[in-house]
C-alpha positions, 0 to 999 in steps of 0.5 A: 817296898817298905822299909822295916820299922826301926825301934820307936825311941819315944811315944807321945803320952796320950794324957798329956794336953798339948796345944797341937791337941787344942788345935785339932779340936779348934779346926773341928769345931771352926773349919769342919775338919775332923782330923783324928791324927797327925797324918790327917791334920797334916794331909789337910794342911797342905791340900787346903792352904787358905783352910789351913793358914787362915785358921792357924792364923786365928788360932795362934793369935795373929795381931792384925792392924789391917785385916787381909782381904784374903789368905792367898792372892797369887799361890805361884812360886816363887811370888806367892802372895800371902794374906794381901791387905793385912798389916802387922808387926813382929815386935808386937807379937814378941812383947805380949808376955805378962809384966812379971814373967821372965822373957830372957835369961842370959848366960855367958861363958865367964859366969855373967848372969841376967834375967829380963822380965817381959815388963822390963824388956818392953821398957828397954825396947821402948828406949832403943826405939826412942834412940833409933828414931833420933838417929833418923831410923824409919821404915825400910832403913836397915840396921845391922849389928856386929853383936853376940847373942845377948840381951842388947842384941835382942833389945835392938833387933826388937826396936829396929822391927818395931818402926819397920826398919830391916835388920841384919846381924853377924856374930862378933867372931866372923872375919872382917871380910865375912862381915863387909861382905854381908853388911855392905851389900845392905846399905845400912844407916845404923851399925850396932857393935860390942867392944868385944867378946869372950870365947874359950876362956879368951876375951877379944877386943874388936874395936879396930875392926868396928872402926875399919867397918865404919870407914867402909859403910859410907851410908852409915848415920850412927854407930852404937857402941854396947861395952860388952866386955868393958863396962868403960869401954869407948870408940871415938866416933860412936854413940854409947849403948847407954846414951842410945837408951837414955830416954824412956820412949813410947812402945808403938809398933809400925803396921807393915804389910805381911811381906815387908822385910823383917830381916836378912839372913845370908847364905854361906858365901862359899862361892862368892857374895853371900846371898841376902835372904829377906823374910817378911814380918808376916811370914815369920810371925806365922811360921814361927808361932806354928812352929814354937806353939804347935810342933815344939809345944812352947809357951808361958812358963817354958823355958827354951834353949838353943846353943847358936850365934847372932850369925846362924838362923837358929838365933832367929828361931830362938828369939821367937820363943817371945812370940808364945810367951815362953822364956829364952835362954840365951848363951854367949860362949864356947859350949866346950869351955871349960868342958862339954858339960857347960850347956848341961849345966846351964840346962840343969841350973835354969830348968831349961824344958826345950834343949836345942843344939847342933848334931855334931855337939851331940856326936861330940858329947857321945864320943866323950862319954858324957852321961847328962842324965847321971851327971845333971839334974834335968828334971825339967827337960822334956824335949831335945832338939838337933839340927845343923847335920843329920843326927846319926843312929848312934846320936839318937840312941845316946840321947835315948840312953844318956839324956832320958828315954822320956825325952823327945828327940826333936831332929829337924831340917829346914834352912836359912832360906825360909828360916823354919824347918820343912821336917821336924817333930810333933808332940803327937808322932812317935820318934823312931830311931834315926828318922826325923818324925813328920813334915811339918804343918803346911809343909808339903814335902816330898822326894822326887826321882830324876824324872820329877816324880814323887817316891816313897821309900827311896832316896830322892831330891827334897822338894817342896810342892806348895808355898809356905809363908816364910819362904823369901819375899825376895833376894837383896839386890835381886830386883827381878828375881832371877837369883831366887829362881835360879837357886830353887826353882830352876830344876823343877819349875814351880817346886822348890828344890831345897838340895837335900838328898831325902828319903820319905818312908811309908810311916811318913817320916824322913831321913836326910842324907846330906846335900844332893850335890854332895852325893857319892855316886859309885857304880850307879849306887847312890849314897848320902854323905851323911851315911859315910860319916855315920860310919867314920866318925863313929870311930874314937880314933876320928875326930872329924872327916870329909869325903869326896867323891871325884867322879862327881866332877864330870869325868867321863869314868869313875874317879877316886873316893877320898876320904880326909880324916882328922885323927884323935890324939894319939891315933894313927892312920895305920892303926884305924885304916883296916877297921874303917875300911871293913866297917865301910865295906860291911855298913855301906857297900864295897864300892863306897870304901875309899880309894884313899884315906888322907890325913889333914889337920882340919876339916874346912868349915863355913862360918856356921859349921857346915862341911865345905864339901862341894868347894873342895870338889872344885879345888881337887877338880883344878877350879882356882882356889879363889873362885872355888871358895870365898876364904872369908866365909870360912872358920878355917881358912887355913884348913884349905892348904892340903887340898890345894897342894893335892890339887897342885900335885 
């Protein structure tokens, strides 16, 4: 039975022209496809992969050097062959904006500001390209960067991509072990690094870490130092950024096959070496053009912001704004320094039109009682993106009430795995309270029950039944594809299992309930952890939380349900526990009231801010901590202490 439709928080304006409407008219005229609404257009996009993706490539202006002989060669997952014979280059697509248009607006937490036009960006990329060539960088070589979300990092990436070199980056606040675990496996030829970074009002010199990293990367031919904090900063054995970019260079683009590696992203690495996830030039160009132009309706004159670091896939999506001629707004620093108004002031000052953050940031603003629409002038803002965790119902309400009723709430979900979203928003689909509006075009996203059968209005495994262009071309150092198959295709052969717990509604919207390997199964009643956190963290007295169902560890009898909480200043467990129990009993079920609430100082999180649910489960089950989790993959490894003590006790 279908659920009752929740409140509609945003409705498309039928009079507003959109790229999605232009695309619908294009396929009607050039493909004979009369899709009168989004649902019909989406159905065609997953039923006719050849027709949809060839039309998307043409409409979105993919620039071929050698034209492909077909849209699809092999369509088997894994191993799908896209646009065989076609050659192109990502950087060429990113540098097509008009000379005088702003390509990048950069802001640092200490007040440093910089604007770069497309003309200036092209000139800088040409110089960096010449410098990389002088260092011997060529097609297929790896260029890695320990660098922040800055103009120089973007220039270095585009220069490397223009040569057909393979990029990989880590944020400079990553620990030395975490950086080495990622970069060493790629055998890089050039390391680009900053002298330091600022965060939360403090300045950090990382040159000792850069020196140590140099010594542990024997394949390096050169290290380039960007004087990011101190213009006079130097480091022996490095080439200054000014010297790398001293000479003007030709801005040319190496034509590479559709699946030629563009960059290497990484899994969290919580249970071993991070997996190197490789995406191809063509898949990223096409998938990001589709997302940014059609779903996000970005183009020249739009200002696109997402809070991210260079170690999260949202950086890769953010800089993709250049693909559609938009202005990308880069911010480096602590979003809560000096207060949570920092990013809202940035949106006001830079006339941001599409403002992207994480769901925990929205929750933090809600709890602090921030009212952006009252406190800031956000007249340019039309859409707010949220990802990184499920956006709570309260988060949806807060955006609608305090950011603005005319703001489209674009809750999206996807992953590093394909550097894109499976499900998200569209300019012609309403926003329902607590729901992700739709599957993205070309994404055949359904929910499977335990038998591998599709279900509607029931919670199941999120799977993708048709290939998408930006799915990984491979994992690094996985020559026969074994690890890639095990990661996504082991449970349902030929079908991508993503590892999320999802409900597909009869409206075509989606609700993500958290990771399926963290599901709370109490007395046969399954519930996602996102539901649990929405209730617990809705209390002002709770700053953070983590729930663990020990019966999921393979015990023959039902184990304990444990809720670890971080209390807000001045709060006590005795003061909040009775209300917590009552709320969980009434809003979830009596079975989902924890056996114990345990106060801790912090919840362990990965470098990208994800709660470490599964590693904590393993530790509580008696798995040795060094086997359950790689401490270098955590923001706060000391937070594991109480869980190790509990397991030992």
